[in-house]
DRENDO-1510 file (C-alpha; in Angstrom, 1 decimal, always signed):
<recs>
REC; n; res; u; v; w
REC; 1; GLN; -15.1; +8.5; -12.2 .
REC; 2; VAL; -13.1; +7.4; -9.3 .
REC; 3; GLN; -9.2; +7.8; -8.4 .
REC; 4; LEU; -6.8; +6.5; -6.1 .
REC; 5; VAL; -3.9; +9.1; -4.9 .
REC; 6; GLU; -1.0; +7.6; -2.9 .
REC; 7; SER; +1.5; +9.3; -1.4 .
REC; 8; GLY; +4.3; +9.2; +2.2 .
REC; 9; GLY; +7.5; +7.8; -0.1 .
REC; 10; GLY; +10.8; +8.4; -0.4 .
REC; 11; LEU; +14.4; +7.9; +0.4 .
REC; 12; VAL; +15.3; +6.2; +3.1 .
REC; 13; GLN; +18.1; +4.3; +5.2 .
REC; 14; ALA; +17.9; +1.1; +6.1 .
REC; 15; GLY; +16.0; +0.5; +9.6 .
REC; 16; SER; +14.3; +3.6; +9.0 .
REC; 17; SER; +10.5; +3.8; +9.3 .
REC; 18; LEU; +8.1; +5.0; +5.9 .
REC; 19; ARG; +3.6; +5.7; +6.3 .
REC; 20; LEU; +2.4; +5.4; +2.8 .
REC; 21; SER; -1.1; +6.4; +2.3 .
REC; 22; CYS; -4.0; +5.8; -0.2 .
REC; 23; ARG; -7.1; +7.8; -0.9 .
REC; 24; ALA; -9.5; +7.1; -3.2 .
REC; 25; SER; -11.9; +10.0; -4.2 .
REC; 26; GLY; -14.3; +10.9; -7.0 .
REC; 27; ARG; -17.5; +8.3; -7.1 .
REC; 28; VAL; -16.9; +6.2; -4.2 .
REC; 29; PHE; -19.0; +4.1; -3.0 .
REC; 30; SER; -18.7; +0.8; -1.1 .
REC; 31; ILE; -15.0; -0.6; -0.6 .
REC; 32; ASN; -14.6; -4.0; -0.4 .
REC; 33; THR; -11.1; -5.0; -0.4 .
REC; 34; MET; -7.6; -2.6; -0.1 .
REC; 35; GLY; -4.3; -3.5; -0.2 .
REC; 36; TRP; -0.6; -2.7; -1.2 .
REC; 37; TYR; +1.0; -4.5; -3.8 .
REC; 38; ARG; +4.7; -3.1; -5.1 .
REC; 39; GLN; +7.2; -4.1; -7.8 .
REC; 40; ALA; +11.1; -3.5; -7.7 .
REC; 41; PRO; +12.6; -2.8; -11.4 .
REC; 42; GLY; +12.5; -5.2; -13.7 .
REC; 43; LYS; +10.7; -8.2; -11.2 .
REC; 44; GLN; +6.6; -8.4; -11.1 .
REC; 45; ARG; +4.1; -7.5; -9.1 .
REC; 46; ASP; +3.5; -8.7; -5.6 .
REC; 47; LEU; +1.1; -8.7; -3.5 .
REC; 48; VAL; +2.6; -6.4; +0.2 .
REC; 49; ALA; -0.5; -6.4; +2.5 .
REC; 50; SER; -4.2; -6.6; +2.7 .
REC; 51; ILE; -7.6; -5.3; +4.7 .
REC; 52; THR; -11.1; -6.7; +4.0 .
REC; 53; SER; -13.4; -4.8; +4.8 .
REC; 54; ASP; -14.3; -6.6; +7.7 .
REC; 55; ASP; -10.6; -5.8; +8.9 .
REC; 56; ARG; -9.3; -8.9; +8.0 .
REC; 57; THR; -5.5; -8.2; +6.8 .
REC; 58; ASN; -2.6; -10.2; +5.1 .
REC; 59; TYR; +1.0; -10.2; +4.7 .
REC; 60; VAL; +3.9; -11.4; +2.7 .
REC; 61; ASP; +5.8; -13.6; +4.8 .
REC; 62; SER; +9.2; -11.0; +4.7 .
REC; 63; VAL; +6.8; -8.4; +6.0 .
REC; 64; LYS; +5.5; -9.5; +8.6 .
REC; 65; GLY; +6.1; -8.5; +12.5 .
REC; 66; ARG; +7.2; -5.1; +10.6 .
REC; 67; PHE; +4.8; -4.0; +8.6 .
REC; 68; THR; +0.9; -2.9; +9.0 .
REC; 69; ILE; -1.9; -2.4; +7.2 .
REC; 70; SER; -4.8; +0.0; +8.0 .
REC; 71; ARG; -7.9; +1.3; +6.4 .
REC; 72; ASP; -10.0; +4.6; +7.9 .
REC; 73; ASN; -12.8; +4.5; +5.4 .
REC; 74; ALA; -14.6; +7.3; +6.5 .
REC; 75; ARG; -11.6; +8.4; +4.6 .
REC; 76; ASN; -11.6; +6.3; +1.8 .
REC; 77; THR; -7.5; +5.2; +2.7 .
REC; 78; VAL; -5.5; +3.0; +3.3 .
REC; 79; TYR; -2.7; +3.2; +4.8 .
REC; 80; LEU; +1.1; +1.2; +5.1 .
REC; 81; GLN; +3.3; +1.4; +7.8 .
REC; 82; MET; +6.5; +0.6; +7.7 .
REC; 83; ASN; +9.0; +0.0; +10.0 .
REC; 84; SER; +12.6; -1.4; +9.9 .
REC; 85; LEU; +13.1; -0.5; +6.1 .
REC; 86; LYS; +15.3; -3.3; +4.6 .
REC; 87; PRO; +17.3; -2.5; +0.8 .
REC; 88; ALA; +14.8; -4.6; -0.4 .
REC; 89; ALA; +11.9; -2.9; +0.8 .
REC; 90; THR; +12.8; -0.9; -2.8 .
REC; 91; ALA; +9.8; -0.5; -5.1 .
REC; 92; VAL; +7.5; +1.8; -6.4 .
REC; 93; TYR; +4.7; +0.9; -3.6 .
REC; 94; LEU; +0.7; +0.7; -5.6 .
REC; 95; CYS; -2.3; +0.6; -3.8 .
REC; 96; ASN; -5.4; -1.1; -5.2 .
REC; 97; MET; -8.7; -0.9; -3.9 .
REC; 98; VAL; -11.9; -3.2; -5.0 .
REC; 99; LEU; -14.8; -0.4; -5.6 .
REC; 100; GLY; -18.5; -3.1; -5.5 .
REC; 101; SER; -16.6; -6.1; -8.1 .
REC; 102; VAL; -14.5; -3.0; -10.3 .
REC; 103; ALA; -10.1; -3.3; -9.1 .
REC; 104; ARG; -8.7; +0.3; -9.3 .
REC; 105; TRP; -5.3; +1.0; -8.9 .
REC; 106; GLY; -2.8; +4.1; -8.2 .
REC; 107; PRO; -0.1; +5.4; -9.5 .
REC; 108; GLY; +1.9; +4.0; -7.1 .
REC; 109; THR; +5.2; +5.9; -4.8 .
REC; 110; LEU; +8.6; +5.6; -5.3 .
REC; 111; VAL; +10.3; +4.1; -2.6 .
REC; 112; THR; +14.1; +3.7; -1.3 .
REC; 113; VAL; +15.6; +1.9; +1.3 .
REC; 114; SER; +19.6; +3.4; +0.9 .
REC; 115; SER; +22.3; +0.8; +3.2 .
</recs>
């Protein structure tokens, strides 16, 4: 079985930075696209950023220029560097990895940005 575990969330003030990490463990072979999603209370889960196996990245417009997604294939890990955080970024952040043709999810890490 493959497990994904996120880390790096927390409570920060607006304007601060956080770096999220998500590592896959277990029977990990080929990881295709990696991504970060977020879900605020009472709202749907939305894509924040994604990165393909050949390092092509995609961002939701609201985070462009402030968030950076990266991956370390040797460590089966994806990162999300979040700068200039705004209160609207408050949500549970979940990582997603496509292993072969199967999408796996982590349990999420809470990010709270106070004004």
